[in-house]
C-alpha positions as CSV (number, residue, x, y, z in Angstrom):
1,M,0.0,0.0,0.0
2,D,1.2,3.5,-0.8
3,S,2.1,5.6,2.3
4,R,0.8,8.7,0.6
5,E,-2.9,8.0,0.4
6,K,-5.2,10.7,-0.7
7,P,-7.1,12.5,2.0
8,N,-10.8,11.9,2.5
9,P,-12.8,14.8,0.9
10,A,-15.3,14.7,3.8
11,S,-12.5,15.2,6.2
12,L,-11.1,18.1,4.3
13,A,-14.6,19.7,4.1
14,A,-15.0,19.3,7.9
15,L,-11.6,20.9,8.5
16,T,-12.4,23.8,6.2
17,L,-15.8,24.4,7.9
18,A,-14.1,24.3,11.3
19,G,-11.5,26.9,10.2
20,Q,-14.2,29.1,8.7
21,L,-16.2,29.0,11.9
22,G,-13.2,29.7,14.1
23,M,-12.2,32.7,12.0
24,S,-15.7,34.0,11.7
25,I,-16.1,34.0,15.4
26,A,-12.6,35.0,16.6
27,L,-11.9,37.9,14.2
28,P,-14.9,40.1,15.1
29,I,-14.2,39.5,18.8
30,V,-10.6,40.5,18.5
31,A,-11.5,43.5,16.4
32,G,-14.1,44.5,19.0
33,V,-11.6,44.2,21.9
34,W,-9.0,46.2,19.9
35,L,-11.4,49.0,19.0
36,G,-12.9,49.1,22.5
37,Q,-9.5,49.4,24.1
38,Y,-8.5,52.1,21.6
39,L,-11.7,54.1,22.3
40,D,-11.4,53.7,26.0
41,E,-7.8,55.0,25.9
42,K,-8.7,58.0,23.6
43,L,-11.8,59.0,25.6
44,G,-10.4,58.2,29.0
45,T,-13.2,55.8,30.0
46,T,-12.8,52.7,32.0
47,A,-13.6,49.6,30.0
48,V,-17.0,50.9,28.7
49,F,-16.1,50.6,25.1
50,L,-14.2,47.4,25.7
51,V,-17.3,45.7,27.0
52,L,-19.4,47.1,24.1
53,G,-16.7,46.0,21.6
54,V,-16.7,42.5,23.0
55,L,-20.5,42.3,22.9
56,L,-20.7,43.7,19.4
57,G,-17.9,41.2,18.3
58,L,-19.8,38.3,19.8
59,A,-23.0,39.3,18.1
60,C,-21.2,39.8,14.7
61,G,-19.3,36.6,15.1
62,G,-22.4,34.6,16.1
63,Y,-24.3,35.9,13.1
64,E,-21.5,35.1,10.7
65,A,-21.1,31.6,12.2
66,Y,-24.8,31.1,11.6
67,R,-24.4,32.2,8.0
68,V,-21.5,29.9,7.4
69,L,-23.4,27.0,9.0
70,M,-26.5,27.6,6.9
71,K,-24.5,27.9,3.8
72,A,-22.7,24.6,4.5
73,A,-26.0,22.9,5.4
74,T,-27.7,23.9,2.1
75,W,-24.6,23.0,0.2
76,K,-24.8,19.4,1.6
77,N,-28.3,18.8,0.3
């Protein structure tokens, strides 16, 4: 048997979906934290915009994860 077998397409699709979900959730949260810290520093507030940025990042990330999952679910059918 050849030691360089072809990868299973279903496994590659699952890894791709996991990567898309991770990025679609993580990037908006990181951006929200960064923007919140920046605004708190510039405006002299204490973590008000940081909390708002995290919440906004979570909402955006959750929505994008939902969109990715719905696209993947309709693609499967």
